[in-house]
C-alpha positions in Angstrom: -2.4 -3.9 -26.3 -4.3 -7.2 -26.0 -2.6 -10.4 -26.8 -2.9 -14.1 -25.7 -1.2 -13.3 -22.4 -3.3 -10.5 -21.1 -4.0 -6.7 -21.2 -1.0 -4.4 -21.2 -1.2 -0.7 -20.1 1.4 2.0 -20.3 1.3 4.7 -17.6 3.2 7.9 -17.0 3.3 8.8 -13.3 4.5 11.3 -10.9 5.7 9.8 -7.6 5.7 11.9 -4.5 8.8 11.6 -2.4 7.6 10.3 1.0 10.4 12.1 2.8 9.9 15.4 1.0 6.3 16.1 0.1 7.3 19.0 -2.2 9.4 16.7 -4.4 8.1 14.4 -7.2 9.9 12.1 -9.5 8.6 11.1 -13.0 8.3 7.5 -14.0 6.7 5.3 -16.6 5.2 1.9 -15.9 4.2 -1.0 -18.1 1.5 -3.1 -16.4 0.4 -6.5 -17.7 -2.8 -8.0 -16.4 -2.8 -11.8 -17.1 -5.9 -13.0 -18.9 -8.2 -15.2 -16.9 -6.1 -15.1 -13.7 -7.8 -13.7 -10.7 -5.2 -14.9 -8.3 -2.0 -13.4 -9.7 -1.0 -9.8 -9.4 -0.1 -8.0 -12.7 3.5 -7.8 -13.8 4.8 -4.3 -13.4 8.0 -2.8 -15.0 8.8 0.6 -13.6 11.3 3.0 -14.9 12.2 6.1 -12.8 13.6 9.3 -14.3 15.6 10.7 -11.5 16.5 9.4 -8.0 14.2 8.4 -5.1 15.8 9.1 -1.8 16.4 6.2 0.5 14.0 5.6 3.4 16.4 3.1 5.1 17.1 5.1 8.2 13.4 6.1 8.7 12.4 2.4 8.1 14.9 1.2 10.8 13.7 3.9 13.2 10.1 3.0 12.7 10.8 -0.8 13.0 12.7 -0.4 16.2 10.0 1.9 17.7 7.3 -0.6 16.9 9.3 -3.6 18.1 10.0 -1.8 21.5 6.4 -1.0 22.3 5.2 -2.7 25.4 1.6 -3.0 24.1 0.7 -3.7 20.5 -0.1 -0.6 18.4 -3.8 0.0 17.8 -5.1 3.0 15.9 -8.3 4.1 14.1 -9.5 6.6 11.5 -6.3 7.4 9.6 -6.6 10.1 8.2 -9.1 11.7 10.6 -12.3 13.4 9.4 -10.2 16.5 8.6 -7.6 14.6 6.5 -4.9 14.8 9.1 -2.4 12.0 9.7 -0.4 12.3 13.0 3.3 12.2 12.2 3.9 9.1 14.3 1.2 7.2 12.3 2.5 8.3 8.8 4.5 5.0 8.4 1.3 3.0 9.2 -0.6 5.1 6.6 2.1 4.3 4.0 1.9 0.6 4.8 -1.9 0.8 4.4 -1.3 2.2 0.9 0.8 -0.8 0.1 -1.8 -3.2 1.5 -4.6 -1.3 -0.4 -2.5 -1.6 -3.6 -2.5 -5.3 -3.2 -6.2 -5.5 -2.7 -6.8 -3.1 -5.7 -4.6 -5.3 -8.0 -6.4 -8.4 -6.9 -9.9 -7.0 -7.3 -9.8 -4.4 -10.0 -11.4 -4.8 -13.4 -11.6 -2.4 -16.4 -14.8 -1.1 -14.9 -13.6 -0.3 -11.4 -11.5 2.5 -9.9 -10.6 1.9 -6.2 -8.9 4.5 -4.0 -7.9 4.1 -0.3 -10.2 6.4 1.6 -9.2 5.6 5.2 -7.6 3.1 7.6 -10.7 2.4 9.7 -8.7 0.3 12.1 -5.2 -1.2 12.5 -3.9 -3.5 15.1 -0.4 -4.8 15.4 -0.1 -8.5 16.1 2.9 -9.8 18.0 4.9 -12.4 16.2 7.7 -14.9 17.2 9.8 -14.0 14.1 11.3 -10.6 13.1 8.4 -9.4 10.9 5.9 -6.8 12.0 2.3 -7.8 11.4 -0.5 -5.3 11.0 -4.2 -6.3 10.6 -6.0 -3.6 8.8 -9.6 -2.7 8.1 -9.3 -0.4 5.1 -12.1 1.6 3.6 -11.8 1.6 -0.2 -13.8 4.1 -2.2 -14.9 2.6 -5.5 -15.1 5.7 -7.7 -17.4 4.4 -10.4 -20.2 3.1 -8.1 -19.4 5.6 -5.3 -19.5 2.7 -2.8 -17.2 2.7 0.2 -16.1 -0.9 0.8 -14.4 -2.3 4.0 -11.5 -4.8 3.4 -9.7 -6.8 6.0 -6.0 -7.1 5.1 -3.1 -8.6 6.9 0.3 -7.1 6.1 3.7 -8.4 7.1 6.7 -5.9 7.0 10.4 -6.0 7.7 12.7 -3.2 6.6 15.0 -5.6 4.7 12.4 -7.8 3.2 9.7 -5.2 2.4 5.9 -5.7 2.6 3.9 -8.9 2.0 0.2 -9.5 2.1 -0.4 -13.1 3.1 -4.2 -12.7 3.2 -7.0 -10.2 2.5 
């Protein structure tokens, strides 16, 4: 529907359970892209049919592991050229999906279709507060033009506050 507020889309999705790759949950989403606004993310209303399992324990474990590292985490090419993601980097890959989602929302039009191809580089940045900061170089595949575009994105994350993208 198009009205004076923006473009509205209705989607039916299957979400993969991050803790159990063989399990999916159905959901519907209503996405409203605001007319003329290139700075605000769309409004999304999501309805889940079923139950998503909590990642609270895995989130805490990952957070504590990263906070206890003596040297900042640095990694490249996630997934590798064979599509493999080392288990210890799976949380980083998931955070990259979140960061890429923000970039895609901010830069998509009706004529584009972006997809996260790879985390080319990620570097943890030590902070004085409780947030974890990751500076990513993401490779986004634009499916329509077939271009692969690098994007620099900073993501802040805390298990109780979630993910935030202060800049890209």
